[in-house]
C-alpha positions as CSV (number, residue, x, y, z in Angstrom):
1,M,5.5,35.8,-5.0
2,A,8.4,38.0,-4.0
3,R,11.7,37.0,-5.5
4,R,13.4,37.0,-2.1
5,W,11.2,34.1,-1.0
6,W,11.9,32.1,-4.2
7,F,15.6,32.5,-3.8
8,R,15.5,32.0,0.0
9,V,14.0,28.5,-0.4
10,G,15.7,27.6,-3.7
11,G,12.6,27.3,-5.8
12,Y,11.0,24.0,-6.6
13,S,12.8,20.8,-5.5
14,T,14.3,18.9,-8.4
15,E,13.6,15.4,-6.9
16,L,9.9,16.0,-7.5
17,S,8.4,15.8,-11.0
18,P,6.3,18.8,-12.1
19,G,2.8,18.4,-10.9
20,M,3.6,15.5,-8.6
21,S,3.4,17.1,-5.2
22,S,5.9,19.8,-6.1
23,D,3.5,22.6,-5.0
24,N,2.9,21.1,-1.6
25,D,6.7,20.6,-1.2
26,F,7.3,24.2,-2.2
27,S,4.7,25.5,0.3
28,M,6.4,23.4,3.0
29,K,9.8,24.9,2.2
30,L,8.2,28.4,2.5
31,W,6.6,27.4,5.8
32,H,10.0,26.3,7.2
33,A,11.6,29.5,6.0
34,G,9.1,31.5,8.0
35,C,6.6,32.5,5.4
36,R,3.1,32.7,6.9
37,H,1.2,34.5,4.1
38,F,-0.4,32.0,1.8
39,I,-3.1,33.2,-0.5
40,G,-5.2,30.9,-2.6
41,V,-7.9,31.6,-5.2
42,G,-11.2,30.1,-3.9
43,D,-13.6,29.7,-6.8
44,S,-11.2,29.1,-9.7
45,L,-11.5,26.8,-12.6
46,V,-8.5,25.1,-14.2
47,Y,-8.5,23.2,-17.5
48,H,-5.9,20.5,-18.1
49,F,-5.4,19.4,-21.7
50,Q,-4.5,15.8,-21.8
51,Q,-1.5,16.1,-19.5
52,K,0.5,18.2,-21.9
53,S,2.8,19.5,-19.2
54,T,3.3,16.2,-17.3
55,G,2.7,13.6,-20.0
56,K,6.4,13.5,-21.1
57,V,8.1,13.4,-17.7
58,V,8.9,10.5,-15.6
59,K,6.4,10.7,-12.7
60,N,7.3,10.1,-9.1
61,D,5.3,9.0,-6.2
62,G,4.9,12.6,-4.9
63,R,2.7,11.7,-1.9
64,R,5.3,9.2,-0.7
65,Q,8.2,11.5,-1.3
66,F,6.5,14.3,0.6
67,L,5.8,12.0,3.5
68,D,9.4,10.8,3.6
69,K,10.8,14.3,3.3
70,W,8.6,16.1,5.7
71,G,7.3,13.4,8.1
72,M,3.7,14.2,7.5
73,T,1.1,13.7,4.7
74,Q,0.2,16.5,2.4
75,S,-3.4,16.4,3.8
76,T,-2.0,17.0,7.3
77,F,0.0,20.0,6.1
78,D,-2.9,21.4,4.1
79,R,-5.4,20.9,6.9
80,F,-3.5,22.0,10.0
81,Y,-0.8,24.3,8.7
82,L,-2.1,26.0,5.6
83,R,-5.7,25.6,6.7
84,R,-7.0,25.2,3.2
85,G,-10.7,25.8,3.0
86,Q,-10.9,27.8,6.2
87,P,-11.2,31.6,6.4
88,L,-8.1,33.4,7.4
89,A,-8.3,34.9,10.9
90,G,-5.8,37.7,11.0
91,D,-2.9,38.7,8.8
92,A,-0.7,35.6,8.9
93,L,-1.1,32.0,9.7
94,P,0.0,31.1,13.2
95,E,1.7,27.8,14.1
96,P,-0.9,25.0,14.3
97,E,-2.3,24.3,17.8
98,A,-1.3,20.9,19.2
99,T,-4.9,19.7,19.2
100,P,-5.8,16.0,19.6
101,A,-6.7,16.0,15.9
102,L,-3.3,17.3,14.8
103,R,-1.5,14.8,17.1
104,R,-3.6,12.0,15.7
105,S,-2.9,13.0,12.2
106,L,0.9,13.3,12.8
107,F,0.8,9.8,14.5
108,K,-1.0,8.4,11.5
109,S,1.6,10.0,9.2
110,R,4.5,8.4,11.2
111,M,2.8,5.0,11.0
112,R,2.3,5.4,7.3
113,K,5.9,6.4,6.8
114,R,7.2,3.5,8.8
115,F,4.9,0.7,7.6
116,G,3.7,2.0,4.3
């Protein structure tokens, strides 16, 4: 990641514990700042050793915090904005199309935010 993007969005948010939705929040901050180039590694393997990095921190409800902060679930952001699991058509990600599926997902997010 270019340093200019890191400093533009202020890095990771301090209200989220490491590993508890902090990556999704950081990606959303980048999206709102205008970043449209997100590259993920497809067939990677990650080993976690008994929660060594997150075992000593107070964990937050990252999914709820993301929903409250951004007004949509992480899965809505991943599916319609970042398009995880879909091949990239072009150089940069365009704004999501206002399809019935996106509108339905955003509606469900609003209901979940309001009624839990």
